[in-house]
KEKOLKE-782827 format. One record per residue: x, y, z of N, C-alpha, C, O in turn; residue in one letter. Coordinates in steps of 0.02 Angstrom, whole numbers, padded with zeros to 5 digits, always signed. Last residue first. Layout:
<rs>
XYZXYZXYZXYZA ...
</rs>
This chain:
<rs>
+06252+10660+05362+06269+10623+05423+06319+10664+05465+06340+10642+05518M +06155+10646+05226+06176+10697+05275+06190+10662+05341+06143+10638+05374D +06204+10545+05090+06172+10548+05157+06199+10607+05197+06259+10617+05200N +06172+10494+04929+06205+10546+04969+06168+10552+05035+06107+10563+05036A +06200+10354+04828+06159+10384+04879+06200+10435+04918+06257+10422+04937L +06236+10361+04652+06246+10338+04720+06202+10378+04767+06170+10427+04748S +06264+10310+04483+06223+10345+04532+06238+10318+04602+06252+10258+04610F +06358+10323+04344+06359+10292+04410+06320+10335+04459+06341+10391+04475N +06346+10286+04174+06327+10333+04227+06324+10296+04293+06291+10245+04299L +06435+10264+04028+06416+10234+04091+06402+10290+04141+06443+10336+04150T +06452+10236+03856+06429+10282+03909+06410+10243+03971+06372+10194+03967L +06543+10226+03709+06529+10192+03773+06509+10245+03825+06546+10293+03835D +06587+10188+03544+06550+10232+03589+06533+10194+03653+06510+10137+03650F +06686+10186+03394+06667+10158+03458+06635+10210+03504+06654+10269+03503K +06645+10160+03225+06671+10205+03275+06644+10184+03343+06585+10166+03348S +06593+10081+03123+06623+10048+03181+06661+10095+03227+06704+10073+03264N +06624+10185+02980+06587+10134+03015+06628+10106+03073+06690+10107+03072E +06693+10350+03011+06684+10289+02973+06642+10239+03012+06628+10250+03071S +06624+10513+03032+06660+10454+03057+06647+10395+03011+06595+10392+02977T +06625+10688+03038+06613+10627+03000+06654+10570+03030+06711+10580+03050S +06549+10810+03134+06609+10767+03128+06591+10702+03093+06547+10666+03115E +06442+10884+03161+06458+10876+03091+06519+10832+03081+06539+10819+03024T +06434+10901+03295+06388+10853+03266+06402+10842+03193+06376+10794+03164I +06510+11004+03339+06541+10938+03338+06496+10886+03305+06519+10831+03290Y +06434+11117+03348+06478+11111+03289+06508+11042+03284+06530+11022+03229E +06266+11092+03396+06337+11089+03415+06379+11080+03352+06362+11040+03308S +06138+11079+03355+06170+11144+03344+06242+11145+03367+06276+11196+03358W +06097+10951+03396+06112+10963+03326+06144+11029+03310+06175+11036+03257G +06145+10857+03525+06126+10926+03510+06147+10944+03440+06206+10952+03425E +06081+10698+03548+06136+10737+03520+06110+10805+03501+06061+10812+03465F +06017+10629+03704+06012+10650+03634+06077+10684+03612+06121+10697+03653Y +05913+10569+03828+05980+10564+03800+05976+10581+03726+05936+10552+03689L +05826+10616+03969+05824+10616+03896+05895+10617+03871+05934+10660+03890S +05760+10549+04117+05819+10567+04079+05805+10564+04004+05775+10516+03980M +05683+10578+04264+05668+10569+04194+05728+10594+04153+05744+10653+04156N +05686+10510+04415+05730+10549+04372+05714+10532+04299+05731+10477+04276C +05621+10502+04581+05615+10489+04510+05662+10534+04471+05675+10591+04492T +05601+10425+04735+05641+10473+04697+05636+10454+04623+05645+10396+04605A +05435+10394+04800+05498+10371+04771+05535+10430+04738+05504+10479+04717Y +05361+10440+04948+05366+10457+04877+05434+10436+04851+05485+10459+04876E +05370+10404+05079+05303+10410+05051+05303+10422+04976+05252+10415+04943L +05499+10407+05115+05466+10343+05124+05395+10345+05096+05363+10292+05091D +05567+10506+04977+05549+10494+05047+05518+10425+05053+05511+10389+05004T +05694+10577+04868+05635+10537+04884+05624+10533+04959+05666+10553+04999G +05767+10670+04733+05758+10656+04804+05694+10617+04815+05646+10624+04777S +05898+10688+04610+05828+10680+04629+05825+10661+04703+05875+10639+04732C +06028+10742+04602+05989+10729+04541+05915+10724+04557+05873+10753+04522I +06132+10858+04676+06079+10808+04687+06036+10803+04625+06011+10853+04599I +06302+10872+04643+06235+10900+04629+06183+10845+04637+06190+10792+04607K +06438+10867+04683+06387+10822+04711+06316+10850+04703+06277+10851+04750N +06537+10936+04623+06498+10973+04672+06440+10932+04701+06399+10958+04739N +06579+10839+04534+06625+10860+04587+06590+10902+04641+06611+10902+04698R +06459+10827+04453+06490+10771+04489+06533+10795+04547+06523+10773+04604I +06414+10958+04412+06368+10903+04426+06400+10850+04471+06371+10830+04522V +06518+11049+04392+06457+11071+04426+06414+11012+04449+06381+11017+04501E +06613+10968+04327+06630+11003+04389+06567+11023+04427+06564+11015+04488N +06550+10923+04211+06564+10875+04265+06581+10910+04331+06566+10884+04384K +06434+11055+04163+06487+11006+04152+06498+10963+04213+06461+10967+04262G +06274+11107+04097+06322+11100+04152+06374+11048+04133+06361+11002+04093L +06217+11220+03967+06225+11154+03997+06277+11156+04053+06318+11202+04055Y +06102+11320+03877+06153+11316+03929+06156+11246+03958+06105+11215+03972T +06078+11381+03720+06059+11325+03763+06116+11313+03813+06173+11298+03792S +06029+11543+03655+06077+11492+03676+06044+11436+03717+05989+11445+03744T +05995+11647+03511+05979+11621+03576+06024+11562+03592+06056+11534+03546K +06107+11761+03427+06072+11697+03430+06051+11681+03502+06086+11700+03549C +06100+11923+03353+06118+11879+03408+06076+11816+03407+06017+11817+03389K +06163+12035+03233+06115+11982+03248+06141+11936+03303+06199+11914+03301T +06276+12115+03216+06216+12144+03247+06166+12090+03269+06130+12099+03318K +06369+12035+03162+06394+12086+03208+06335+12120+03245+06344+12149+03298T +06307+11957+03071+06313+11930+03139+06350+11978+03186+06360+11962+03245F +06201+11980+02951+06253+12020+02984+06258+11999+03057+06218+12019+03099D +06171+11866+02822+06154+11887+02890+06214+11924+02920+06271+11901+02915V +06186+11926+02652+06205+11881+02707+06182+11910+02774+06175+11970+02781A +06101+11931+02505+06115+11970+02565+06126+11923+02624+06081+11885+02643Y +06180+11871+02356+06130+11862+02410+06150+11903+02471+06209+11910+02486V +06283+11878+02268+06223+11916+02252+06168+11911+02304+06116+11942+02297G +06344+11716+02301+06356+11780+02267+06289+11814+02251+06244+11782+02224E +06319+11643+02458+06301+11644+02388+06311+11713+02359+06289+11763+02388K +06450+11605+02565+06393+11649+02554+06381+11653+02478+06427+11666+02440H +06494+11432+02601+06507+11498+02572+06443+11539+02568+06388+11511+02566S +06507+11340+02756+06490+11347+02685+06507+11418+02663+06530+11458+02703A +06482+11250+02889+06540+11281+02856+06528+11282+02781+06538+11232+02746N +06373+11181+02934+06390+11245+02966+06444+11284+02928+06448+11345+02934F +06368+11068+02854+06307+11108+02861+06320+11176+02893+06283+11223+02880V +06527+11080+02773+06474+11043+02807+06416+11090+02816+06415+11145+02789N +06682+11064+02683+06619+11097+02699+06572+11050+02735+06576+10989+02729R +06793+10989+02649+06800+11041+02700+06733+11070+02722+06729+11100+02776E +06764+10903+02546+06788+10873+02608+06795+10924+02664+06803+10905+02722E +06729+10991+02442+06677+10950+02474+06700+10922+02541+06660+10917+02588E +06801+11154+02453+06805+11084+02432+06756+11041+02473+06743+11055+02532P +06692+11298+02445+06741+11257+02481+06743+11187+02451+06693+11162+02426L +06677+11407+02311+06645+11355+02350+06700+11311+02382+06748+11292+02349I +06731+11575+02320+06743+11507+02295+06709+11457+02341+06711+11464+02402D +06619+11710+02306+06661+11668+02350+06670+11600+02318+06623+11571+02292E +06577+11874+02256+06592+11806+02237+06636+11772+02289+06684+11801+02313H +06490+11967+02386+06531+11960+02325+06542+11886+02309+06520+11842+02346P +06321+11988+02442+06387+11955+02450+06424+11954+02384+06395+11941+02331S +06244+12152+02439+06245+12079+02428+06316+12052+02431+06365+12089+02423P +06243+12269+02577+06258+12253+02507+06260+12177+02499+06277+12141+02546T +06212+12270+02710+06182+12321+02667+06192+12306+02593+06152+12328+02552D +06172+12115+02791+06219+12163+02763+06185+12211+02715+06135+12194+02684N +06037+12105+02910+06072+12083+02850+06121+12137+02828+06113+12196+02843Y +05973+12043+03068+05998+12097+03025+06036+12068+02966+06065+12014+02971F +05837+11994+03159+05890+11969+03115+05910+12025+03067+05868+12051+03031V +05797+12043+03328+05790+12051+03256+05850+12020+03220+05906+12020+03245E +05807+11922+03461+05790+11987+03435+05786+11986+03359+05774+11933+03329G +05894+11800+03448+05879+11839+03508+05866+11911+03486+05909+11955+03492D +05830+11669+03347+05868+11731+03353+05846+11767+03417+05788+11764+03437A +05831+11498+03325+05804+11553+03365+05853+11611+03369+05909+11604+03392E +05823+11415+03167+05827+11413+03239+05799+11476+03270+05750+11504+03247G +05895+11501+03025+05862+11444+03056+05868+11448+03132+05913+11481+03158Y +05882+11622+02908+05904+11613+02978+05862+11557+03008+05802+11563+03016F +05932+11625+02743+05881+11602+02789+05912+11592+02858+05963+11558+02866I +05986+11771+02654+05999+11707+02686+05945+11690+02736+05915+11734+02768E +05882+11845+02528+05918+11849+02591+05931+11779+02617+05892+11733+02605K +05791+11859+02426+05862+11859+02409+05905+11871+02471+05958+11902+02467N +05657+11842+02445+05688+11902+02475+05760+11912+02454+05788+11966+02464T +05637+11727+02362+05589+11782+02363+05621+11847+02388+05615+11899+02356V +05730+11633+02382+05724+11659+02314+05678+11719+02311+05679+11757+02263N +05829+11633+02526+05761+11637+02499+05762+11666+02429+05793+11719+02417S +05963+11515+02556+05935+11582+02550+05866+11579+02519+05847+11528+02489Y +06093+11423+02638+06027+11427+02608+06002+11499+02607+06017+11539+02652D +06265+11438+02596+06212+11444+02646+06145+11455+02611+06141+11490+02561F +06338+11320+02483+06319+11388+02500+06264+11388+02553+06223+11343+02555C +06356+11187+02456+06415+11227+02470+06402+11298+02487+06448+11335+02504G +06243+11116+02447+06272+11138+02383+06333+11181+02393+06359+11209+02345D +06157+11069+02546+06219+11032+02532+06248+11050+02464+06274+11008+02428N +06046+11126+02598+06042+11103+02529+06104+11066+02506+06104+11036+02452G +06084+11172+02719+06045+11110+02718+06037+11083+02648+06022+11024+02639L +06187+11262+02780+06186+11236+02712+06150+11169+02712+06181+11116+02705D +06130+11395+02886+06149+11326+02874+06149+11311+02799+06114+11344+02760L +06141+11520+03013+06133+11502+02943+06160+11432+02932+06208+11412+02966V +06057+11511+03174+06109+11532+03128+06092+11513+03057+06036+11493+03042G +06040+11445+03341+06014+11480+03283+06072+11499+03238+06129+11503+03260G +06087+11417+03467+06036+11374+03438+06001+11411+03381+05940+11407+03373V +06249+11407+03536+06201+11446+03499+06151+11399+03467+06170+11346+03441N +06276+11324+03689+06276+11321+03617+06229+11374+03589+06175+11384+03617N +06380+11339+03836+06318+11349+03799+06330+11338+03725+06387+11341+03701F +06439+11263+03988+06445+11309+03932+06378+11319+03898+06326+11309+03929G +06537+11192+04122+06476+11205+04085+06489+11255+04029+06542+11284+04024G +06686+11089+04116+06649+11149+04136+06586+11156+04094+06582+11130+04039E +06717+10966+04059+06732+10978+04129+06691+11037+04156+06665+11034+04212E +06617+10869+03949+06646+10935+03966+06658+10941+04041+06615+10923+04081D +06548+10756+03924+06616+10759+03897+06651+10824+03914+06708+10834+03894S +06418+10765+03970+06465+10721+04006+06536+10723+03979+06580+10693+04010P +06324+10898+03998+06369+10875+03945+06423+10832+03976+06470+10858+04006S +06158+10918+04047+06224+10896+04067+06263+10873+04005+06237+10834+03965F +06027+11026+04098+06061+10990+04045+06133+10976+04066+06165+11017+04099L +05907+11013+04233+05966+11040+04201+05989+10995+04143+05972+10936+04140F +05798+11054+04370+05808+11024+04304+05870+11054+04272+05885+11113+04282K +05819+11032+04544+05824+11076+04486+05835+11036+04422+05876+10991+04420E +05702+10923+04633+05767+10954+04620+05765+10994+04556+05716+10992+04518Q +05591+10842+04651+05609+10889+04704+05677+10922+04695+05707+10946+04743N +05646+10723+04534+05596+10743+04583+05626+10787+04637+05678+10772+04666S +05732+10781+04387+05727+10740+04447+05677+10768+04497+05667+10828+04502G +05778+10776+04239+05718+10805+04269+05702+10763+04330+05663+10715+04327D +05915+10802+04140+05893+10772+04202+05832+10811+04228+05835+10872+04238F +05975+10764+03983+05930+10809+04019+05904+10773+04081+05874+10719+04075Y +06129+10752+03911+06080+10716+03953+06039+10769+03990+06067+10812+04024I +06210+10756+03751+06178+10789+03808+06132+10740+03845+06101+10695+03817R +06347+10766+03642+06301+10722+03679+06274+10759+03741+06313+10789+03778F +06444+10835+03579+06375+10858+03567+06324+10817+03606+06265+10831+03603A +06557+10769+03603+06553+10836+03632+06483+10865+03623+06464+10913+03656K +06549+10659+03526+06525+10652+03594+06523+10719+03630+06490+10726+03682T +06613+10689+03407+06541+10700+03411+06514+10693+03482+06460+10719+03496S +06745+10657+03392+06730+10718+03430+06655+10729+03439+06636+10774+03477L +06774+10482+03417+06749+10537+03376+06735+10597+03420+06715+10590+03478S +06792+10367+03483+06849+10390+03443+06827+10447+03397+06857+10458+03345D +06734+10375+03653+06723+10367+03582+06786+10385+03546+06831+10416+03575T +06657+10373+03812+06714+10358+03770+06693+10350+03698+06641+10321+03683R +06618+10427+03964+06595+10434+03895+06655+10426+03850+06700+10468+03850L +06566+10403+04123+06618+10385+04076+06587+10387+04006+06538+10353+03991K +06538+10478+04280+06515+10467+04212+06575+10450+04169+06629+10479+04177V +06484+10468+04452+06536+10468+04400+06503+10458+04332+06447+10432+04327N +06377+10498+04536+06444+10489+04564+06499+10495+04511+06552+10523+04523Q +06244+10593+04549+06282+10561+04496+06354+10558+04519+06389+10609+04521L +06136+10558+04690+06183+10600+04653+06214+10558+04597+06210+10497+04597I +05986+10564+04781+06026+10526+04732+06071+10575+04696+06049+10627+04672I +05934+10566+04951+05952+10602+04890+05996+10557+04847+06037+10519+04872D +05799+10536+05067+05862+10517+05034+05871+10556+04969+05822+10575+04936Y +05703+10500+05208+05726+10551+05161+05792+10529+05131+05836+10505+05167N +05668+10376+05261+05619+10430+05264+05638+10487+05217+05593+10520+05188S +05698+10223+05173+05723+10280+05211+05673+10338+05207+05640+10348+05156L +05589+10085+05188+05618+10137+05146+05640+10195+05189+05605+10215+05236T +05627+09927+05270+05589+09989+05263+05626+10038+05218+05687+10035+05211S +05706+09821+05298+05643+09807+05263+05601+09870+05252+05545+09865+05228I +05859+09887+05284+05828+09825+05307+05764+09812+05268+05768+09794+05209N +05820+10022+05196+05860+10004+05255+05826+09945+05288+05773+09952+05317N +05821+10075+05030+05791+10030+05079+05841+10014+05134+05898+09994+05120V +05777+10196+04922+05831+10177+04967+05800+10137+05024+05759+10163+05062A +05726+10193+04755+05706+10191+04825+05765+10165+04866+05798+10117+04846K +05697+10272+04597+05743+10247+04648+05707+10242+04715+05663+10282+04730F +05665+10262+04425+05635+10268+04492+05684+10237+04542+05710+10182+04530V +05683+10342+04266+05707+10299+04320+05670+10314+04385+05648+10370+04398L +05639+10349+04107+05613+10373+04171+05632+10324+04227+05600+10272+04235P +05722+10388+03968+05724+10336+04019+05700+10365+04085+05737+10402+04118I +05726+10409+03798+05695+10435+03859+05690+10378+03910+05659+10327+03897Y +05819+10458+03658+05806+10406+03707+05780+10437+03772+05809+10485+03797C +05762+10514+03496+05802+10520+03557+05781+10465+03606+05731+10431+03595Y +05680+10488+03390+05744+10521+03376+05788+10529+03437+05846+10549+03431E +05557+10442+03418+05604+10393+03394+05673+10423+03380+05719+10387+03360L +05482+10555+03446+05505+10513+03502+05558+10463+03481+05599+10442+03522K +05530+10699+03355+05497+10634+03356+05525+10591+03413+05585+10592+03425N +05524+10864+03420+05563+10806+03398+05520+10744+03402+05477+10737+03446A +05412+10992+03362+05436+10946+03414+05474+10887+03384+05458+10864+03329P +05475+11124+03256+05429+11070+03269+05456+11025+03324+05517+11019+03332Y +05483+11288+03198+05510+11240+03245+05457+11188+03261+05400+11205+03278L +05504+11358+03033+05461+11339+03089+05496+11287+03132+05534+11245+03107A +05577+11382+02919+05603+11409+02982+05561+11390+03043+05580+11405+03100T +05635+11304+02775+05579+11312+02821+05606+11332+02890+05653+11301+02915K +05741+11272+02693+05699+11328+02673+05638+11338+02717+05593+11376+02700N +05753+11109+02754+05778+11158+02707+05724+11209+02687+05669+11190+02667E +05716+11093+02926+05703+11070+02857+05723+11126+02810+05710+11185+02824T +05805+11057+03079+05775+11102+03030+05765+11067+02963+05799+11020+02945P +05756+10927+03195+05806+10959+03153+05772+11003+03100+05716+10989+03079R +05640+10961+03329+05664+10922+03272+05716+10962+03234+05720+11023+03240A +05671+10992+03504+05649+11014+03438+05679+10970+03383+05735+10945+03389K +05614+10955+03667+05661+10943+03613+05629+10960+03546+05571+10945+03533L +05591+11050+03795+05548+11024+03742+05592+11016+03681+05606+11065+03646D +05618+11058+03970+05645+11054+03903+05591+11025+03856+05552+10982+03875I +05597+11179+04097+05575+11117+04066+05600+11117+03994+05602+11169+03961Q +05737+11257+04183+05678+11257+04140+05659+11186+04118+05700+11140+04120E +05855+11245+04251+05794+11252+04290+05730+11250+04249+05676+11241+04276G +05959+11330+04137+05953+11283+04192+05891+11298+04234+05878+11356+04251T +05883+11370+03980+05921+11391+04039+05908+11342+04095+05853+11314+04100A +05875+11366+03803+05865+11332+03867+05911+11363+03920+05969+11379+03907Y +05815+11354+03638+05841+11398+03691+05825+11369+03759+05768+11348+03771S +05831+11182+03588+05809+11250+03577+05839+11294+03632+05884+11272+03668G +05882+11058+03599+05845+11082+03657+05809+11147+03641+05761+11166+03675S +05869+10959+03451+05894+11016+03488+05850+11032+03547+05789+11022+03546S +05938+10811+03373+05883+10856+03386+05911+10916+03424+05972+10923+03428V +06004+10682+03274+06016+10745+03309+05952+10788+03313+05918+10798+03263P +05938+10524+03307+05945+10576+03257+05956+10642+03294+05919+10656+03342V +05979+10359+03346+05970+10426+03370+05982+10475+03314+06031+10469+03277L +05932+10193+03364+05945+10246+03315+05930+10314+03347+05874+10326+03371K +05890+10096+03451+05955+10088+03420+05969+10138+03365+06012+10127+03322N +05778+10156+03517+05817+10103+03548+05886+10098+03517+05936+10095+03553T +05667+10290+03549+05723+10262+03512+05758+10208+03552+05765+10212+03613A +05500+10248+03607+05560+10289+03603+05616+10252+03566+05612+10192+03555Y +05378+10182+03640+05384+10220+03578+05444+10264+03571+05442+10313+03534G +05358+10096+03742+05341+10166+03755+05355+10211+03695+05345+10272+03700N +05403+09977+03689+05333+09981+03713+05311+10053+03723+05253+10069+03712A +05537+10010+03668+05492+09998+03611+05419+10004+03631+05379+10032+03595R +05581+10022+03801+05583+10080+03756+05538+10070+03695+05504+10117+03674L +05559+09890+03853+05528+09949+03883+05525+10007+03834+05472+10038+03827F +05639+09811+03767+05568+09797+03775+05531+09859+03802+05478+09878+03776Y +05763+09868+03796+05738+09869+03728+05662+09858+03728+05625+09892+03692D +05774+09835+03931+05767+09905+03912+05742+09912+03840+05704+09958+03825L +05784+09694+03919+05731+09725+03959+05720+09797+03938+05663+09818+03929T +05897+09676+03838+05833+09651+03816+05775+09683+03853+05723+09698+03824G +05997+09731+03920+05980+09764+03857+05911+09740+03832+05872+09781+03808W +05935+09725+04092+05976+09703+04036+05956+09740+03973+05906+09776+03971S +05939+09790+04242+05902+09800+04180+05947+09782+04121+05991+09820+04102L +05949+09683+04387+05977+09730+04339+05936+09733+04275+05903+09685+04257G +05882+09605+04475+05942+09576+04444+05975+09623+04394+06025+09605+04363T +05771+09670+04516+05818+09648+04568+05883+09624+04539+05934+09623+04573E +05677+09805+04462+05721+09750+04441+05769+09734+04498+05802+09778+04525S +05507+09862+04450+05572+09857+04483+05612+09798+04457+05584+09749+04432W +05400+09971+04375+05426+09903+04370+05497+09902+04398+05541+09936+04372Y +05252+10063+04384+05323+10058+04404+05343+09985+04405+05308+09942+04432I +05119+10060+04360+05161+10083+04305+05235+10083+04323+05277+10101+04281H +05051+10025+04474+05058+09973+04422+05101+09996+04363+05119+09954+04321S +05091+10054+04632+05088+10090+04569+05102+10042+04512+05159+10021+04503D +05098+09963+04736+05055+10021+04743+05045+10060+04678+04996+10097+04671N +05185+09863+04702+05121+09843+04732+05072+09901+04736+05011+09891+04739V +05267+09860+04544+05259+09891+04610+05190+09876+04638+05141+09875+04600D +05318+09710+04465+05273+09767+04467+05265+09793+04538+05257+09755+04586Q +05477+09666+04414+05425+09655+04465+05383+09718+04471+05409+09773+04480E +05565+09588+04278+05539+09645+04313+05484+09625+04363+05451+09574+04355L +05620+09497+04188+05649+09502+04254+05625+09562+04293+05661+09586+04338G +05550+09480+04071+05610+09521+04069+05638+09536+04138+05676+09584+04147Y +05437+09412+04104+05484+09380+04058+05551+09415+04057+05602+09384+04044T +05367+09506+04176+05400+09452+04213+05451+09415+04169+05502+09391+04194E +05311+09590+04077+05365+09614+04121+05401+09558+04157+05462+09563+04167F +05219+09583+03975+05269+09530+03979+05326+09547+04027+05382+09523+04020D +05140+09698+03980+05110+09633+03997+05161+09577+04006+05148+09528+04042P +05152+09845+04032+05202+09799+04006+05180+09728+04023+05199+09701+04075L +05056+09990+03993+05062+09926+04027+05115+09883+03992+05121+09884+03931D +05141+10148+03979+05095+10097+03954+05105+10033+03995+05157+10024+04027V +05235+10223+04037+05173+10257+04022+05120+10209+03996+05061+10226+03993A +05333+10162+04172+05309+10154+04104+05242+10190+04095+05199+10189+04139S +05476+10184+04259+05406+10203+04258+05382+10203+04186+05407+10241+04145R +05589+10066+04327+05568+10107+04270+05494+10123+04278+05455+10082+04299L +05705+10058+04466+05653+10033+04422+05640+10082+04366+05674+10133+04359G +05813+10008+04595+05802+10050+04537+05750+10017+04492+05750+09956+04482V +05861+10019+04763+05823+09983+04713+05808+10032+04656+05792+10090+04668D +06002+10023+04859+05961+10063+04815+05926+10016+04766+05959+09977+04732I +06021+09969+05030+06029+09961+04959+05984+10010+04922+05934+10035+04949E +06085+09913+05185+06060+09968+05146+06071+09955+05072+06125+09933+05053L +06147+09813+05256+06082+09836+05281+06051+09890+05238+05995+09912+05252S +06265+09780+05194+06225+09725+05222+06155+09749+05241+06108+09708+05241D +06259+09888+05050+06291+09864+05111+06247+09807+05137+06197+09789+05105S +06214+09889+04918+06252+09946+04945+06289+09928+05010+06345+09952+05021L +06218+09784+04779+06200+09792+04849+06244+09846+04880+06304+09847+04868S +06194+09857+04619+06236+09822+04668+06208+09832+04738+06177+09884+04752T +06129+09841+04453+06124+09866+04521+06168+09826+04568+06178+09767+04557G +06151+09886+04292+06173+09837+04341+06169+09869+04410+06203+09918+04423N +06077+09905+04135+06080+09929+04204+06103+09872+04249+06078+09816+04244F +06113+09948+03971+06113+09896+04021+06118+09927+04090+06160+09971+04101T +06072+09977+03806+06072+10005+03873+06069+09948+03923+06026+09904+03918L +06170+09970+03655+06116+09949+03698+06125+09979+03767+06178+10004+03784S +06194+10039+03492+06217+10025+03560+06157+10004+03601+06100+10019+03584A +06208+10092+03357+06189+10023+03373+06218+10006+03441+06261+09962+03447R +06151+10236+03287+06191+10210+03343+06165+10141+03361+06107+10133+03378E +06155+10364+03167+06133+10297+03187+06180+10270+03240+06240+10280+03237R +06095+10515+03111+06144+10484+03156+06116+10416+03176+06060+10412+03200Y +06063+10639+02990+06056+10570+03013+06113+10551+03060+06171+10569+03049E +06061+10782+02976+06017+10737+02938+06009+10668+02969+05954+10642+02973F +06150+10861+03035+06080+10872+03055+06034+10819+03024+05976+10813+03042W +06272+10732+03056+06249+10795+03028+06180+10807+03057+06156+10769+03098S +06389+10605+03047+06352+10650+03091+06333+10713+03052+06376+10743+03019Y +06368+10454+02950+06402+10516+02968+06358+10558+03012+06297+10547+03016T +06371+10276+02978+06354+10335+02941+06394+10395+02963+06448+10388+02991G +06355+10206+03137+06352+10193+03065+06334+10258+03031+06288+10292+03051I +06440+10160+03284+06409+10212+03245+06408+10189+03172+06454+10156+03149F +06423+10045+03416+06445+10057+03348+06405+10113+03316+06344+10114+03321T +06490+10025+03584+06437+10024+03534+06466+10040+03465+06527+10047+03458G +06572+09925+03702+06575+09977+03652+06520+09969+03602+06504+09913+03580L +06599+09824+03786+06568+09883+03816+06566+09941+03767+06560+09999+03787A +06569+09652+03744+06601+09716+03731+06563+09772+03767+06503+09767+03777S +06496+09540+03768+06567+09537+03787+06602+09604+03777+06658+09612+03799V +06372+09564+03714+06379+09565+03787+06452+09569+03807+06468+09599+03859V +06341+09667+03581+06379+09609+03603+06392+09614+03678+06421+09663+03701L +06285+09790+03570+06240+09733+03566+06275+09669+03587+06243+09621+03608L +06370+09893+03694+06356+09869+03628+06308+09811+03629+06291+09785+03683S +06298+10002+03821+06346+09955+03796+06327+09933+03726+06275+09952+03700Y +06279+10116+03941+06262+10106+03872+06316+10062+03842+06374+10083+03837V +06219+10099+04112+06270+10099+04060+06241+10093+03991+06185+10069+03982G +06204+10144+04276+06167+10143+04213+06217+10148+04157+06255+10197+04154L +06221+10083+04437+06254+10097+04374+06205+10093+04317+06168+10044+04310I +06241+10130+04604+06196+10103+04554+06221+10126+04486+06241+10184+04479A +06316+10107+04760+06324+10122+04690+06268+10091+04649+06251+10033+04659L +06395+10101+04896+06331+10130+04879+06331+10153+04807+06346+10212+04793K +06521+10041+04906+06467+10018+04949+06399+10041+04925+06350+10005+04933E +06607+10101+04820+06603+10029+04817+06546+10001+04858+06525+09944+04848S +06593+10236+04855+06569+10212+04791+06561+10137+04789+06514+10112+04759L +06532+10286+05013+06585+10257+04974+06558+10224+04911+06508+10189+04913N +06424+10429+05019+06438+10359+05035+06492+10333+04988+06497+10354+04931S +06464+10589+05070+06447+10547+05013+06470+10476+05027+06527+10464+05044I +06397+10700+05184+06444+10646+05175+06420+10602+05118+06363+10580+05118K +06386+10872+05206+06356+10812+05176+06410+10759+05165+06463+10775+05138M 
</rs>
């Protein structure tokens, strides 16, 4: 497989700040299972691929966009829910699209994939609630969902077969929380997968365990059973220690977080030598970018589509990283055309 030169065959999806002159967004608040705010915008810039070949990129909307022309969009002649852009998707255009479809635009709250393996469909889960173990679907306003549509055009006709790959990714921040950033790719005619743009190699997160959601320095427990509460998903039975926990000093406030707390004296703690957690598996840059993993495929009869969900994995230990205001964040995804030649 020959990969087209980046300067000739490139489509770019970026996350930038509200200020056009800057490529950096702003975090407000702290990272935890409770709240994450992000004042960044999404901007798409398409480039001509060559004199005779280009990638057109659009958005598939679940609702009608009556003001699409105001935002530089052109409605597909065959599918009224697809809107193409010849000049690029500006922040204003994407803000209009995301708001119309009911998804997050400038605020992301940590959610979770739950247990996940490559190839599976994802159903994002809401953050846990103190003393409640039920799993609920994530609110649409807690993550960003971008359904992209691609077509590869040669002169005036669409190529009969074409594949889209992720050529490059840039994720910058002054916080470790980007290690928790995930992109879920659901591309046409290709394998679904989770991608961690800050990791070279793939890995996994446990998606279950004990938490201090009460923020009192001790892991939550049940007053009825006098046992610690296991949140998320266990892989089998949850086991407890045979004897209650001895006295433990509460960690200083600056050292503790939702994952790092003490066992309450007199409470039966979860025995993690026997209890196993379910996991969420993700791919890294080596598997996705360096191996030229195909994101989605299309033909002259069917556009290539890629439904992307952007979110922060709340079960990642990095999501507890506290940051001050104005922490910088920048994400850019470079898509290109892969041709078998």
